LUMZA-502735 format. One record per residue: x, y, z of N, C-alpha, C in turn; residue in one letter. Coordinates in steps of 0.02 Angstrom, whole numbers, plus 50000, padded with zeros to 5 digits. Example, Ala and Ser with C-alpha at 12.3 -4.5 7.8 and 13.67 -1.06 7.14 Angstrom:
506604971650390506154977550390506604983550390A/506424988850354506844994750357506455000250394S/
REM end
This chain:
552345389955300551995396255316552505401355341M/552465407455314552945412755331552915414555405A/553505415655434553555417555505553695424955514N/553865428455460553985435655464553855438655396N/553865445255392553685448655330554195447555274L/554825446755293555335445355242555175438755207A/554965433755246554775427355217554135427955175E/553685432555194553075433755155553265435955084V/553735440755079553955442955013554245437154973Y/554655433055006554975427454971554465422154949K/554025420154994553535414954978553055417254923E/552875423654924552425426154873552755426354804S/553415427754804553775427554740553795420454713A/553875415554758553875408554737553185406354711D/552655408554744551975406454726551705410054665K/551825416654663551475420854613551955424354565F/552565421854559553115425054522552935429654465G/552625427254410552505431654352551875435954357P/551485434854410550865438754417551025445954440R/550625450854420550765457754442550615458654516P/551105461154553551015462554624550775469754633A/551085474454598550905481554602550885484554533F/550435489354526550385493354465550555500554482W/551025503354447551225510354458551225513954392Y/551225520654395551185524554333551885526254307K/551975525054243552615526754212552615534054190N/553125535954153553195542954132552605545354090A/552285540654055551705542454013551055542254052A/551095541454118550515541254162550065535154150K/550355530054119549995523854108550225518654160E/549765514254179549935509254229550415504054200Y/550925502454239551425497454221551495492554279Q/551575486254265551575481154317552275479754345A/552295478354409552885475754444552685468854469L/552985463554442552785456854460553055454954529T/552785449554555553025447154620553755445254617Y/553975442154563554675440354556555115446554551Q/554895451454513555285457754507555325461354574Q/554765461354610554755464754676555265461554722L/555255454854727555705451454773556435452154751Y/556565451254687557255451754662557525458854670E/557095463854658557305470854668557435472054742S/556995469354785557095470054857557745466954880G/557905460954854558535457654872559135461854850L/559095464454788559655468454762559755474754804A/559205478454817559265484554857559485482954928L/559245477354955559445475355021560205474155025S/560465470854973561185469554971561575476154969E/561305481054932561635487554928561605491154996A/561045490555031560975493655097561475490555146L/561535483955144562005480555189562715482855172I/562855483655108563515486155087563635493255111D/563095497155117563155504055144563295504155219L/563175498455252563305498155324562685497255366G/562095496155335561485495055373561535488355409V/561445488555475561495482455515560805479655531K/560795473255550560165470155570559895473855631A/559235474755633558865477955688559005485455694R/559305488455642559355495655640558715498555611E/558625505055619558035508555592558235512555530N/557855511555477557975515055414557355519255398V/557425525755391556855530155379556675530255305A/556025530755291555765531155222555265536955221V/555465542555192555035548555189554755549255118L/554195546055106553915545955038553185543855040A/552845545054984552135543154977552085536754935D/551465534754920551335528554883551655528654814N/552125524154802552445523654737552825517054735R/553015515054674553355508654665553995508254706M/554375513654709555005513654746554895512454821E/554305514654846554165513754917554125506354935W/553755502554896553655495454914554305491554905I/554715493454856555365490154848555825491854907I/555805498254928556205500254985555995496655048A/555335495955058555085492355116555325485155115D/555265481855057555495475055049556235474455066C/556635479155039557355478955049557555479755122A/557225484455156557375485755227557225479455268V/556645476355254556455470255291556925464455276L/557125463655213557575458155195558265459155226L/558435465455242559065466855276559025465855351A/558425463655375558335462555446558255468955486G/558125474455451558055480955484557305482855490A/557175488755518556485491055527556375497555488A/555795497955457555605503755416555305509155462N/555565515355457555285521055495554955525655443V/554305524855431553995528455375553675535055394P/553655539555345553285545855351553145548355281R/552625552355272552445554855206552845560855186G/552755562955123553135568655097552915575255128S/552345575255165552115581355198552425582155267D/552935578355282553265578755346553495585955360I/553405588255422553595595055440554325595355462T/554585601355468555275602255490555385599355560D/554905600655605554985598155674554955590555676S/554545587455632554505580155630555145577155602E/555445580455552556085578055525556605577755580I/556655583155617557165583555669557035578355723V/556415577955746556265573455802556295566155781Y/555955564255726555915557255707556595554455687I/556965558055647557615555555626558095555155685L/558055559955730558495559855789558295554455838G/557655554055854557415549355904557485542155881H/557355540855816557395533955790558115531655781S/558585536355777559285534655767559435532355696G/559005534155648559105531955579559735535055550A/560165530755522560775532955489560685533555413K/560205529555388560055529655316559325531755307V/559205536455260558535539255250558375539155175V/557825535755157557555536355089557135542655086F/557245546755033556875552955025556565553054955I/555925554854951555555554054889555825558354832E/555935564754844556115569254789556485575354815N/556655579854769557055585754787556685590254836D/556025590554830555635594854875555695592554947K/555645586054958555715583355026556445584055049V/556905583055002557615583855020557755590955044Y/557425595855014557535602755034557345603755108E/556805600555129556615600855200557155597755243K/557395591955221557925588555258558555592955262F/558735595855205559335600055201559295605955250K/558695608955254558605614655299558695612855372N/558645606455387558705604255457559305599655467N/559755599755419560315595055419560755595855481K/560825601955504561255603155563560975599855626S/560315598355625560005595155683559875587755673Q/560115585055616560025577955602560705574855585T/561185576155627561875574055612561975566455615K/561495562955644561545555655646561445552455579G/561135556055532561005553355465561655553555424V/561855547655400562475547255361562355546955286K/561785543955267561655543055195560925544555179T/560835548555126560165550055100560105546655032V/559535543155022559425539754958558825542954924I/558925546154867558395549654830558035544754784I/557375544254791556985539554751556855541854680M/556705548254672556465550954608557005550654554D/556835547654497557305547354440557455554254412K/556985558954420557055565654391557395570554437D/557715568154490558045572654537558585576854503S/558625583154523559135587754496559765587654539K/559755583954594560335583654639560915579954606L/561515581654627562115578354602562375573454654K/562655568054630562945563154676563515566354715A/563525565354780564045568054822564085563854885S/564545565654929564615561854991563965562255031A/563695556455048563085556255088562445556255047G/562485556854981561895556754938561955550954888I/561475546454890561435540854843560775541354805E/560725537654750560115537654710559835530554707F/559175530154718558835523754725558995518954668F/558905521154606558985516654549559715514854537H/560175519354555560885517754551561075512354602T/560805513054663560935508054715560635501254696L/560055501554664559725495354642560175491554594L/560465495054546560925491854499561555489354533E/561795493254582562385491254619562255484654656K/561655484254686561475478154723561435472154677G/561175473154616561135467654568561835465254548R/562285470054541562975468254525563295464354581T/563185466654643563465463154701563205455954704L/562565455054691562275448254694562535443954636R/562635447054579562905443354521563615440854536A/563965444454579564645442454598564645437454656K/564045435554679564005430354730563845432654800G/563725439154810563575441554877562855439654895K/562745436254951562085433854971561945435155045K/562155440855069562065442255141561335443355160E/560925445555113560215446655128559885440255153A/560045434555121559745428255142559925426555215E/560535428355235560745427055304560355431555352Q/560235437655330559845442255373559125439555382R/558825437155328558145434455332558115428755382I/558615424355378558635418555423558705420655497A/558985426555508559105428855577558545432855608G/558005434055571557445438055598557075434055651I/556945437255708556575434255763555865437155768K/555395433355796554705435855799554625442555833P/555045443955884554965450255920555395455855893D/555725454655835556085460055802555575465055772D/555765471355770555325476455741555335475955665L/554745476655635554725477455562554605484755544F/554335488455592554225495655580554205499455645T/554355505755640554315510455697553925516455670L/553285516955690552845522155663552735527455716I/552865533655699552775539155746552065542055740Y/551725542355797551055545255798551095552555781T/550545555355757550535562455739550595566655802S/551065571255802551135575855858551325582555829G/550905587655839551005594155805551625597555832T/551575600455891552165603655920552385599855982T/552035594455999552235590256054552695584756028G/552845579956070553285574556052552895568456027M/552945566755963552605560755939552905554555971P/552495549255978552735543056009552885538055954K/553445534455962553645529455913553345522655931G/552875520355890552535513955903552965508355874V/553165503755918553585498055898553145492155880M/553115490555816552735484655794553215479155772L/553075473155796553505467355784553265463255724M/553705459055699553505454355647552935449955671H/552945448055735552415443755761551735447355761S/551735453955771551115457755767550805457055698N/551215458055647550955457855579550785450755556M/551155445855580551005439055560550345436755591M/550165439455649549505438055677548965440655629H/549065446655603548585449555557548545445555492Q/549125443355468549145439655405548815432755411M/548955429255465548735422255470548045421455504H/547845426355545547225425455583546685430655569Y/546875436355542546385441655528546195441755454V/546705442055411546585442755339546155437055311V/546315430655326545905425255296545165425555317P/545045428055376544355428455402543985434455373K/544335440155367544005446355349544005447455273V/544585447655243544645450155174544525444955120A/544795438955128544725433655078544955435855009K/545545439055007545825441254944546125435254907V/546055435154841546325429854799546785432854746T/547155428654710547585431354656547195434854601P/546545433954598546145437254547545905444154569D/546035445954631545795452354657546245458154638D/545925463854626546275470154611546095475154666R/546615478054696546515482754751546775489654730L/546465494854755546685501654741546975504654805L/547585507154801547925509954859547895517554857S/547525520354906547455527654907547665530754974I/547615526955028547815529555093548575530455095L/548825535155135549555535855141549875529255162P/550385527255125550675520555135551035519955202V/551185525655233551525525055299551025523855355W/550365524455342549855522655392549835515055398H/549775512555458549775505355468549175501955435I/548615505455429548025502555396548185500955323F/548495505755288548675504555219549215499155214E/549685499155260550215494155259549925487055264R/549465486055311549195479255320548795477155259V/548455481855227548075480255166548555478155110V/549105481655103549595479855051549915473055066E/550065471855129550375465455147549885459655136Y/549245460755153548795455055142548645453955068F/548745459155027548705457954954549315453854932A/549895455354960550505451754941550465444454961I/550245443155022550245436155046549745431855009I/549235435154979548715431454943548755432054867N/549265435654842549365435954770548935440954733G/548615445654769548215450754735548645456054702G/548335460254661548685465754627548465472454656S/548945476654674548795483154704548975488754655T/548495493254644548605499054600548715505254644Y/549265508754632549395514954668549015520754635Y/548685524754676548335530654651548375536154702T/548055541754688547995547254736547315550454727K/547115554554775546435557254776546255560754711V/546715564754683546555568654623546455564154562T/546725558054563546655553554506546155547954519D/545815548154575545405542554597544885540454546L/544505545254519543965543554473544235539954411R/544765542754381545045539654321545365532854336N/545695532454393546055526254409545575520654429D/545005522354458544505517254473544265514154407I/544165518354356543945515854291544475511454259A/545105513054270545645509054241545765502554279K/545775503054345545945497154386545355492454394A/544745495254393544145491254406544235486754468K/544355489954526544525486054586543965481354607P/544155475654633543675470954662543645471754737T/544155474754765544195475754837544565482254849F/544335486254896544645492754906544595494754979M/545155497155005545165499355075545325506855077A/544965510355120545115517455126544785520255188S/544925526655200544615530155256543905532155238A/543485533655287542775535355274542675540955224P/543155545755222543055551555178542995549455104R/543365544355083543345542155014542655539454997V/542375535355043541715532455030541185537955030W/541265542855074540785548455075540835552455010E/541445553254985541535556854922541195553254864S/541275546654861540945542754808540195543154815I/539955542654876539235543154891538965549854868Y/539305555354888539085562054868539095562954793N/539605560054761539655560554688539065557354653G/538855551454679538285548054650537655552154658I/537535554754719536925558554732536925565254696Y/537505568254689537545574654653537345573554580T/537605568154551537455566654481536715564954472K/536445560854517535745558754511535275564654517V/535445569454561534985575054573535115581154528N/535595580454483535735585954437535325584954373D/534835589354359534415588454299534815588254234P/535385591554233535795591654172536115584854158K/536255581054212536575574554204536085568754206Q/535535569654242535055564154251534345566554237T/534045564354183533355566254167532875563754221P/532275566754226531795564954279531625557554282P/531555554354223531365547254223531915543054255V/532535544554237533095540754266533145542054341R/533025548254361533045549954433532515546054470R/531925545654440531375541854471531565534454476F/531865531754423532065524754423532575523354478L/533045527854486533555526954538533225526654607F/532785531554621532465531754686532045525554699K/531705523354647531285517354654531715511154665L/532245510554625532685504754631533015504654700A/533225510554724533555510854789533055509254845Y/532425511554836531905510054885531825502454891F/531765499054834531695491854834532295488554866F/532885490654844533505487554867533595488654942S/533435494654966533515496255036533095491655080K/532455490855062532005486755103532155479255094H/532365477455034532555470455023533145468555068Y/533675472655067534255471055108534115471755182H/533695476655201533515477355272533155471155298A/532695468555257532325462555278532795456655283S/533255455955236533735450455238534175450855300L/534395456955316534835457755375534485455455438R/533855457555446533485455455506533365447955506F/533155445155450532995438055447533615433655455L/534195436255434534815432455442535155433955509K/534865438555548535165440255612535775444755606G/535805448855553536385453055541536255460455555L/535705462155588535565469055606535785470155678E/536165475455690536425476655758535855477255808V/535985475155868535475475255921535785478255984D/535535484156002535785487556062535345486356123Y/534775483156113534275482656167534145475556192E/534365470556156534235463756176533555461356152G/533415462156087532775460056060532695452456066R/532065450256076531945443056073531805441156000N/531745434655987531675432255918531045434955884I/530515435955924529875438255895529935445655874F/530295449655914530395456655896530815457155833Q/531345453055828531765453155769531375451155707S/530975445855713530565443555657530065448955636L/529795452355687529305457655672529615463355633G/530205465455655530545470955620530745468755550L/530975462555544531155460155478530555459555432G/530005457455460529405456655419529145463355395S/529185468555437528965475255416529355477455354V/530025476555357530435478555299530255474355238A/530145467955249529975463455194529305465355162L/528815467055205528155468855179528175475455141L/528585480055164528655486355128528915485055057K/529345480155052529625478454987529095475154943W/528745470254972528275466254933527675470354911I/527375474254957526745477554941526815483854899F/527415485654882527495491154834527515488554762T/527515481854755527545478954687526975481254643A/526345481054667525795483354623525895490554601P/526125494754647526265501754630526775502054574F/527285497954581527825497954531527555495954462T/527145490754462526875488354398526455493754365V/526025496854405525575501954379525955507754348T/526455510154383526825516054359527305514254302I/527605508354307528155507054263527995502654203L/527445499254205527305494254153527385497154082F/527055502754069527125505754003527715510453999G/527765515054048528265520354046528975517754047G/529125513154092529805510654097529985506454035L/529505502454013529645498453953529815502853894G/529415508053884529555512653829530225516053837F/530345518353899530975522053912531585517653899Y/531575511653928532145507253920532225504953848L/531665503853815531695501653745532025506753700G/531915513153715532215518453674532945519753694T/533125518053756533795519553780534295513953765M/534055507853761534515502253753534495499653680E/535075498353653535095495753585534995488253585S/534715485653530534665478353521534025475353548G/533625479053586532995476353613532445481353598L/531895479053575531345483453557530935485353618S/530535490653609530085492853662529605487253681T/529345483753631528865478353645529175472953688I/529805471253673530145466053712530195468053785A/530345474553797530395476853866529725476753902Y/529205478653865528535478653896528335471553916V/528465466653871528295459653886528705457253946I/529345458953946529775456954003529525460154067A/529265466354060529025469854119528435466654152G/528025462854112527435459454140527615455154201L/528175451554195528335446954249528905449254294G/529315454054270529945455354305530045462454331L/529685467354303529875474254316529815476254388I/529335473054424529255474954494529755471254538F/530115466754509530575462654548531215466454564N/531445465854624532055469254646532655467654601Y/532715461254582533305459154545533335462554476F/532755463654446532735466954381532945474254388T/532665477654437532845484654448533585485254466L/533825480454504534535480554522534975480154460D/534785475654415535185474654355535135480654308R/534545483454303534435488954256534715495554282I/534625496754347534795503354375535415503254420V/535385499254474535915499554524536585496954498L/536575492454450537205490054422537585495854389S/537205500454360537525506354329537795511054382K/537445511554439537685515654494538335512754521I/538375506154524538985502954550539585504154504R/539455506454444540015508054399540435513754425M/540155517754472540535523154502541125520454542A/541095514054560541655510854595542035506054549T/541925506754485542275502554437541855496854409G/541305495254443540855490154418540995483054441G/541565481954475541745475254497541855474754572Y/541745480254608541895480454680541415475954718L/541685470754751541265466254790541255468054864R/541765471754885541775473754956542235479654966A/542075483555017542505489055038542745487655110T/543345489655124543605489255192543715496355216L/543345498355267543385505155292543705505255361S/544185509755371544515510455435544835517255442G/545135518455500545445524955513544955530155538G/544355528155557543835532655581543155529355570G/542645532155601541975529255596541655531155530A/541365526255496540995527455434540305530055451L/540095535455419539445538355434538895533355416Q/538375533155457537855528055452537515527955383K/537355533955357536985534055294537425531655236H/538085532955240538545530655188538625523055193V/538705520655254538745513555268538135509855238D/537545512355255536925509155233536855509455157A/537055514955126536975515755054537355510355016F/537995509355032538395504354996538145497355010F/537945496055072537675489355087537035488155047M/536625493455040535975492755008536005492554932D/536555494654902536605494054829537015487854810I/537175483754860537485477354845538245477054851G/538545481954886539265481754899539375480754974I/539665475154993539755473555063540265478255095T/540085481255151540535485755188540825481955247V/541485481055246541825477755301542175483155343L/541805486055389542095491255432542495487955487E/543095490455498543525487755550543715492955601G/544005490555655544225494955709544925492955731Y/545345497955739546015496555763546395503055772G/547035502455784547455508255794548175506255779M/548595511255770549295509855755549595505055806T/549435506255870549715502255924549495494955925E/548995493255884548765486355882548835483355813T/549255485955773549505483055713549095481555651G/548495483955636548065488155677547415484855700P/547215479055672546515476955679546365473655747V/545845476355780545585473655843544945469755829I/544525472655788543895469355770543715471355698S/543295467355667543095468855598542475464855579A/542075467855536541535464155505541835459155455R/541485453855444541705448855395541155447755343T/541315444255290540805442655240540235438555271F/540405434455320539895430355353539465434355402D/539765439455433539405443455483539535450855473R/539265453755418539365460955406538835465055443P/538875465155508538345468255549538425475855551I/537955479255518537955486555517537845489255588M/538125495155601538055498055667538575495555716G/539055491655689539585489155731540235488955691S/540785488055727541435487155695541645479755698V/541145475455705541245468355695541465464355756G/541665458155740541875453455792542595454655812D/542735453055874543435453155898543825447955858V/544415449755834544785445255790545085439455829V/545295434355794545545428255824546135429455871Q/546165425455924546685425455974546695431856016L/546155435756012546125442056048545535442256097S/545575446756146545035447756193544925455256202E/544315457156218544155464156231543795464756298V/543995469756336543635471356397543365478556393Q/542765479556420542485486256427542545487956501I/542885493456517543005495256586542745502256601R/542575503356664542365510056684542975514256701D/542865520556721543415525156734543865522856791D/543595518756836543975516256893544355509756875A/544255507256815544595501156794544205494856804G/543585495356830543165489456841542945486656773K/542985479956767542785476656705542015476156701V/541735479356650541005479356640540795473656594L/541235471856547541095466356501541755463656474C/541805457156469542415453856444542205448756392H/542425449656330542235445156275542855442456241I/542825436156219543395433356184543255432756109D/543725429856072543665429556000543145424655976D/542875420556021542345415856003541665418356024K/541625424756041541015428156062540735425556128R/541185422756170540985420756237541035426756285N/540505428056323540535433356374540825430256437I/541445432056452541805428856507541635431956574L/541425438256574541195441556636540825447856617S/540455450656666540085456756654539465455556612G/539215460956581538615460356541538645464556478K/538225462856432538195466056366537825472756371I/537995477456327537615483656320537835489256366G/538405488456400538645493656446539235497256416V/539215503856416539755507856386540345508656434K/540935508956406541535510056445542135510756400G/542735510756429543345511456391543565504656365V/543725504256301543915497956269544645496356285V/544755490256310545435487556322545505481256280H/546105480056254546205474156211546835470356233V/546805463856226547385459556238547435454556180R/548035453856152548105449256096548785449856063G/548935445656014549595445655981549725451755939P/549215455855926549315461755885549545467855925Q/549535467455991549715473256032550465474656027V/550635480956017551325483056005551805480856060M/552445481256043552975479956092553005485556143K/552835491556121552845497356166553035503556127G/553115509056164553345515356133554105515856138Y/554415517356082555145517456076555445522456125F/555915520056165556275524256214555805527856261K/555235524856276554735528256318554395523056363N/554775520156409554495514856452553945517356499P/553975523756518553465526356564552775526356532E/552735529056471552085529256436551865522256417T/552335517956399552165510956383551845507656444T/552135508756503551885505556564551185508056582A/551035514256564550375516956578549855514356529K/550085512956467549615511056414549475503556414T/549975499556430549895492256430550035489656501I/549525486956533549575484356601549355477056601V/549805472656622549665465456623549435462856555D/549725465556502549565463356435548955466656405G/548585470456445547975473856421548135480956400W/547955482656339548075489456315547445493656318M/547525499556347546975504456350546955508156283N/546425507056244546385510356178546185517656183T/545865519456239545615526356245544965527556210G/544665522356181544025523056146543455520756191D/542885524156184542285522256220541865517656176I/541645512056204541255507456164540865502656207G/540535497956175540165492756211540115486556167M/539985480956200539825474756165539065474656158V/538815474556095538095474656084537815467556089N/537155466956080536835460456090536945455556033F/537285457755980537505453055929538215450755944K/538475453056001539145451256025539695453755977K/539545459355945540055462955908540195469455945T/540715472955924540935478955958540635485155925L/540365489655965540115496055940540495501655976T/540755506455937541105512155966540635518055973L/540685521556028540235527156040540595533856051T/541255533756057541615540056068542345538556084G/542675543756108543385543056125543505545756195R/543915542256233544105544556299544795547856297A/545205545856249545865548856246545865554856200K/546435557956194546465564456161546405564256085D/546705559356053546765559455980546095560055945T/546065564755897545475565655855545635562555787V/545205558155762545305555155696544795558155648V/545035561655598544595564855549544345559755499L/543845561855460543515557455412544005554755360L/544525558655346545015556455297545545551855325G/545485550255391545955545755422546545549255455G/546565555955451547115559655483547045559455559E/547585557755593547595557955666547835564755689N/547455567955732547625574655756547685574555832V/548255576955857548335577655929548085584655948E/547525585055984547215591555997547575595856049P/547945592756095548245596556150548705602156126V/549175600856080549595606356056549195612056024P/548655610255988548235615255957547885619456010I/547605616056060547265619556115547745623956154E/548345621356166548835625356203548995631856166N/549045631256099549205637256059548625642056057K/548025639456047547425643656045547335647356112I/547465643756166547375646656233547865652256248D/548365653256205548825658856214548475665556201E/547915665256165547545671456152547295674356218S/547375680756228547135683856290546375683756296P/546035682556240545305682656240545005675656250Y/545435670556253545185663656259545395660756326I/544895658756365545035655956431545175648456427R/544765644956389544845637756380544605635856310Q/544865630256285544645627756220544695620256218S/544265617256178544315610056165544195608756091M/544675605656058544615604055987544155598055978V/543705598455928543255592955911543335591355837V/542995586155815543025584455744543085577055731G/542975572855784543005565655773542525563555717Q/542815560155667542435557655610542115563155568D/542395569155571542175574655528542725576155477Q/542575580355428543065582055377543605586655404K/543395591255448543865596355473543765597255548V/544225600855578544195602155650543735607955667L/543445607455726543075613055756543345613955826G/543075618855862543295619955931542745623055973A/542705620656034542265623756084542695628756121I/542485634956122542875640456152542505643456212I/542865643956267542615647656325542965654456325V/542625659856309542955666456307543165668856375P/543675673056377543845676756437543455683256433D/542875683356467542415688956459542685695456487F/543145695056536543445701156562543885704456509D/544305700456477544735703056424544315705356364A/543775701756351543345703356294542995710056302L/542905712156365542535718356378542855724356342A/543515724456339543855730056306543695730056231I/543725724156201543575723656130542855725556116W/542395723556160541685725156152541585732756151L/541925736056197541855743356201542135746756139K/542705744156115543025747056055542595746055993E/542175740955994541765739255935541035740955945N/540895745155995540225747756007539695742356017D/539885737056052539405731756070539225732856143I/538605734556154538395736656222538165730756266T/537925725356234537695719556273538295715756301D/538355715256367538925711956397538755705356432T/538135703056425537945696756457538235690856418K/538605686456452538925680856418538445676656376P/537855675156402537385670956365537155674156300D/537165680756297536985684256235537585684756188K/538175685956218538765686956177538965680756137L/538855674856166539085668756132538695667256068I/538135670556058537755669655997537775675855951S/538155680955972538225686955932538675685655872N/538425686355810538825684755750539495688455748P/539505694755770540135698555768540645695655817R/540405693455874540855690455924541115683755900V/540675679755871540885673255844541405674255790I/541285678955746541765680355692542435682655720D/542415686555773543035688855805543445682855830F/543105678055862543455672255889543705667555834F/543355667355779543605663355722544275666255699K/544305672855692544925676155671545475675255723K/545275675555786545765674855840546075667855840E/545655662855828545905655955824546385655355765V/546205658255708546635657855649547315661155660R/547325666355702547955669755717548455665155752N/548195660555792548625656155831548685649055802Y/548235647255758548215640455732548245640755655N/548855640955629548945641755557549595638455535S/549715638655470550345635955444550935639855474V/550845646255482551375650555509551565648655580K/551085645955618551235643955687551385636555692T/551495633155634551745626355635551235620855627G/550635622455603550115617355597549975615855524F/549865609355510549675607255442548955609455427K/548765608955364548095611155345547555607455383N/547625600855389547095597055423547105597955498F/547615601355524547665602755596547395609655614E/547085612955565546835619755577546085619655590Q/545885623255642545175623555662544785627855612V/544245624955586543835628555537543195631555567Q/542935628455620542305630655650542395631755724Y/542035636655752542055637655825541335638555851V/541235636155911540615637555947540805640056016T/540465645156040540625648256104540165645856159L/540435644756219540035642956277540205647656333V/539715649056375539815654156427540085651356492S/539945644956505540155641856569540855638856563K/541325640956606542005638156604541985630756623P/542475626956598542555619956617542795619856690F/542475615656732542625615656804542785608756829E/543185608456883543355602156916542715599056944V/542655592556935542055589156959541515588756906G/541595592556853541115592356799541485590656734D/541765595756702542125594456639542865592856649E/543135594156709543845593156723543945587956777L/544515584456773544715579856826545025583756883T/545205580356937545535583656993546215586456974N/546495583656920547145586056896547065591356842L/546455593856835546285599256788546325597056715M/546295590456702546275588056634545555587756609K/545455589256545544785589156518544515582056511M/543885581156532543535574856518543205575656450K/543565573856399543345575356331542675572156314R/542585565956337541945562656321541365565956357H/541495568756417540965572256454540785578756418V/541285582556398541165588856363540825587656296I/541055582456261540755580756196540015579056204T/539845575156255539155573356267538735579356288E/539025583656330538665589556355538495594356299K/538955595156252538855600056199538755596656130Y/538475590556131538415586856068537965590556018K/537445593856042537005597555996537375603455964D/537785606756005538175612455979538675610055926R/538975604255940539465601455892539115599455827I/538535596455833538145594655773537975600755732L/537805606355766537645612555731538245615155691D/538845614055719539455616355685539515613155616L/539325606855612539455602955551538835601655507Y/538265604255527537645602355492537635604655419K/537995609955403537995612355334538655611055298N/539075607055330539745605855300539715600355248S/
REM end
């Protein structure tokens, strides 16, 4: 059994050698396979070339690129050299280039293409520690020169070195220790200082040996689609568990998702909630569009989904898989399950009456090879049955995910309830998980055995979770066997975790590490509770980071600091947890605003009236855009799209702590209706 990720690559090459490990697009935009043997041999060759360049064991090597074949080979090579991968996407900003490359001490940097190299070049004077840049793209217009190498040239050089007998990579693999870093991932920080999360080989091996077999159950016959940024730890762990189990991973991107799903026909797919919401919206848009879906088909879909919804709801209750926040007794659970079951059963006569002739005729004319009469006869005994409707209608709906998808793994943010329920109810198991970069990442997850909706699943093996109040008192303590060790179920508080997945710490930042991890317990900053099914349910966030629906992590403090520079804004708080875009709660400076009101002939000066005045709201939207834009250093997903105004300032003892820090969960709860209004039409 592999003890580190370098050994995972080697063992998988031995087990699955000729099988495709990754599928990438060639120059003709067609998928081409990279086998397990090719992946490992290419990794060994590139590793030998890196060692020849001077890369030492336990050094940090930066990789600035998106999902592509060269990325996974580079990752393999860095690990086989006994070094750590410092990843970031091609959308890296100038300030991130300077900070991450400088702080990590990376001497060698993989760069995806000329466009990313241009960013690096513009900041070269501030990244003097970098000695060698390796360009991945074959189509690069750059010329070889001192300090610039090319990926595919180095790959061939490494093969030549190994052909001549050089085998230093094997020695490096043998020297890897469990607490060595395999990656150093920098958290998103806009204009502040991002923190470098140190993840060890032991962190990832816990996920491989104790989380993956329980949650994912990937086999060599599985096909996975890779769409999340590969430098996110969630995507990394998904790719690694495909490797350790012999699955095939197809690289894609959002713009190609529909076509690539049809080509790859994935059996298992992991992504952020936004992707599932997009697929869900696409299905409903098509169903409700008269041009794409005739009335009869639309009726059939609604009827089939009605049957399927109540069928699965009844099964969840009867199997004990429906989340319980109240502590129902067995009779209450049976009652709720029976109601759902009866709704399903007693609509059968209605179905027969409406569909007996109409559906038989419709299907008979639409399907080749079977006559109308045959369908009518079949309808006598089967048409009201859920399984028939599922096969006739919902199976076609499932084609939107390729037709073979048996499960989805959702992470990087909370999956919206209606999207969660939809996929579960059409027969695709949703395995929603919970974790963070600092925990490598999985803390809890639903499994095929216990896919309990309304929760993020069971605490993973060898781990424990505590729910604590603001003073640090333990409200509930649960272990990986669902034993309540202290406290009680159903109480909300801050989630703390202890286990082998918890990071080594923040790189060169012992003070923040000591605040985050105390006696082995890590404060996640998330608000949650252990429900009566003894799974974990998240209810909000106590710490600053906002996670958007697309999985983007946003640090709100730099955005708020910039917005607050406006003379018209007294206070602001960025919102948008599990939404597509950011919003903000704004407390205007009404004294400063008075001048603008006079200049714009607005006579009403009462704060409670002004905060709902469309002209005033529009003014603050523009004011926010002036301070929060690409020009002021923010990425597109870091820009506030919606604002809501409140008249009462945030005060100590209410919305603020004694140190004048915002109690984000308090403000979010206080203005939850206002926040919902911001997004109701989005």
